[in-house]
N, C-alpha and C positions, 0 to 999 in steps of 0.2 A: 687808314694809315698812310696810304700812298699820297693822299691829299696833304697830310701833315708834312710828309717828307718833301713834297714839291714846294710847299710854302716856306719851310724852314731852311732848306738847302741853300738858296740864294743868300739868306741872312748869314749863315755859317761861313759861306765862301767869302763873304765881304768883310769878315773880321780882319783886323790888322795882322800882318805877318808875325809880329812879336808874340801875339797870343797863340798863333798856330805853332810857333817854334817852342813856346813854353809847354803847350799841351802835348806836343810830340815828345819832348824831353821827359815829361812826367808820365805819360801813358805808354810811350813807345810808338814807333811809326805805324804799326799795324792797328793798334787800338785807336790811335788818333784818326786814322782813315775811316775805320768802321763807325766810330761814335760821333765824330764831329763833321766828317765830310759826307759819308754815306748815310748817316743816321739809321744804322741797322739795329733794330731792337732785338734781333735774334742772336746777336753776339753776346751770349751770356757771360763768358769769361771776361770780356772787356767791360761789360756792365759792372760786374763785381769789382773789377780792378778800379774802375772809375769811381764807384761808391767808396771804396777803401781809400783812394787818394783824396777824395773830397773830405771824408771824415778825418783823415790824418792832418790835412791842412787846417781844418776847423779846430782840432785839438791843439795844434801848435799855436794858432792865433789866440785861442781862448786861454792857453797856459800863460800867456804873457801878462795876464791880469788875475789869474785864478787865486793868488794869495794876497792880492791887494786889499780885499775886504778884511782879512785877518790883520794885515799891517795897520790899516786905518783904525780897526777896533782897539788895537794895543795902544796906538798913539793917542787916540781920543780919551780912552779911559785911564791912561797912565797906570794900568794894572795888567799883570800877566796871569791873573787868576784863571784856572781851568786849562791853561796851555802848557803842555809838557815840553821842556827843552830837550829831553832825551829823544823824543819822537823826531824832532827836527834834526838833531845830530845824526841819528841813524839814517834818516831819509836822505840827508845831504850826502852822506858817505855812499849810500846805494846809488844815487843818481850820478855821482861823479864816476863811479866804476862803470855803470851802464853807458855813460856818455863815451868814455874811453873805448869800451868794448865795441859799441856800435860803430864808432868812427873807424876803428881798426878793421872791422868786418865790411866796411864800405856799404852799409845798409842804406836804403833810401832815407833821406832826411825826414820825410813825412812820417816815418815809423818811430823816430826817437827824438825829434827836434824839441819836444816840450821838456825833455829832461834838463837841458841847459837852462831854459827859462825858469822852470820851477825851482831848480837848485839855487839859482841866484836869489829868488824870493825867499827860499827857505833860510838862506844865510841871513837875510835881513830880519826875518821873524825871530830866528835864534838869537841874534845880537840884541834885538829889542827885549826879548824875554830876560836875557842876562843883565842888561842895563837896568831894566825895571825892578829887578830883584837884587840890585846892588852888587853885581859881580862884573865890574868893568874890566878887571884884569883877565878874567876868563873869556870875556868877549873878544879882547885883543888876541889872546892865544887861539881862540877858535878861528878867527879870520885868517891868521897866519897859517894855521894847519890846513885850512881849506885851500889857500893859495899854493902851498907846497904840494898837496895831494893832486891838485889840478895840473900843475906843471909836470909832476912825475908821470901821471897817467896819459896825458895828451902828447907830451913832447919827448919823453924818454921811455915810454912804455915798451916799445918794440925792442929796445936794447936791453931792457931789464927782464921782461917776461916773454916766454915763448907761447906758442898757440895753446898748449896744454894749461899753462899757468893762467892765461887769459880766460879760458873756459872755467877754471876753478874760481877766478875772481868774479866772473859773471854769476856763477852759482851762489857765491857768497853774497853778491849784490841782491839777488832775488830773495835770499833768506833775510838780509837786512831790511829790505822793503817790507817784508811781512812782519818781522819783529818790531819794526819802527812804529807800527800801529798799536802795539800792545801797551806801551806806557800811556798813550793818550786815552785808550779805552779804560785803563786802570785809574787814571787821574779823574776821568769823568765819573766813573762809578763811585770812587771814594768821596768825591766832592758832593755828588748828588745834585749838581746843577751845572749848566754849560759854561758859566763864567763868561770869559771873553772869547770862547771858541766860536769861530765864524761858521754859521750854517751854510753860507754860500760856498765857502771853500770845501766843506765836507761833502755836500751834494754834488759839487762840480767834480770832485775826485771820484765819486761813485759813478757818475755818468762817463767820465773819462776812462775809467778802468774797464767798463763794459765795451766802450768803443775800441779801446786798444786791443782787447781780445779778438775782435773781428778783424781789425787791420793786420794784426800779427798772423792770424790764420791765413789771410789772403796774400800777404806779401813777404812774410819772413818764415823761412823754413828752419826755425830754431826753437826746440821745445823748452830750453832753459828760459828763454824770454817769455814764452807763452805761459808756462807754469807760474812764473813770477807774477804775471798780470792776473791770472785766475785766483791765486792766493790773495793778492792785494784786493781784488774785488770782494772776496768773502769778508775780509776784515773791514773794508770800507763800508760794507753793508751793515756789519755789526755796529760800527761807530755811528752811522746814520740812524740806525734804529735806537741807539742810546740817546742821541740828540733829540729825536722825536719824543721819546719817553720823558726826558727831563726838560722839555721845551718850556713849560710854564713854571718851572721851579726858579725862584729867585736865589741870589747868592746867600741870603740868610736862612735858606732851607725851606721857606714857605712857598706854597703854590699860589696860583692866581685864585681870585674869588670863585670863579666857576669850578675850578678843580677842588677847592676846599669844600664847597657845597656838595659836590659829587661824592667826596670822600666821606663826609658826615652821613650822607644818605646811605652809602654802601657799606660804611664801617670798615673801609680798607685803608691801610697805610701804604702810600705809594712812594716811599723812599725819601720823604721830606725830613729835614733835620738831621742828616747824617753828619758825622764829624768830618771836617776838612782833612785832606790827605796830609800825611807826614813824609811822603816820598821826597828825598832830597833833590831829585831831579824835577819835581813838580813845583811850579811856581805858585800853586794855590795853597801851599801849606801855611798854616798860621797857628799861633799859640794863644790860649786863653788862660787868664789868671783870675782867680777870685780873691779879692782882698777881704780878710775877715773884718767885721765891724768891731770897732772899739767897744770895750765893756763899759756900760753906762755906770756912772757913779751912783751909789746908793744913798738915799736921803734918810734911810731908817737909822735911828740911834741904836748904838750898841747897848745892851743892858748893863 
């Protein structure tokens, strides 16, 4: 270990000053000295903080593109099947409240920075879902509402809400974040197929929620935020499990050839051919009509 320290210390000391200033601002002067200059592996507290900061920065960076696969899927397919607008509406509301609360509490940006980036992408997805389902007026109303809420929470929140009201809003945001997953879980279960739901977005959310639990424990002394991330992780896990279960199901309710063969051998029906959802907030609802065949003319002579 001494050999490693003697080898790496000159390298660390030769780093440009802006890097050291950024590290000191991020980790604090004490942990910056122990981790980057002294390379002290026994500084357990600083190591945990450094890992938390690195994970937080990774989440913020990844969040800038986490919903891009979902956006691309909607644009390419020109269909919003399997994607719940209500989920994105509730999630956007939750993120806006959390953004205002975290900024007011002056929490480290690495602990909440992704909320702003994901909220912006949620707005894009929600607008696409509304446009693809022929609700242009609702899309305009939704964007206007988001803008008004953002202004109220970030720029007039301190004049309108006191500390107690802010904590109540944050508790409501945690509940909204949890409830927002339920329409998507319901839509996927009713449809019986993933439709245009992006697997990349779902599993990125699952990984991000696990990471956020760790960073919150390490850096944020706020149980409201922690409980929200724990509940979100549980429902993200349910959604990911659903996606895996319906992975091979096509929009017409049929499974892939391998799954069909397996079903025939085992005699099990695995959820294929379910009726599409009729939830008004779900974009995968559809109607089917059967047209009766015209009665054929008879060629038989009457007696």
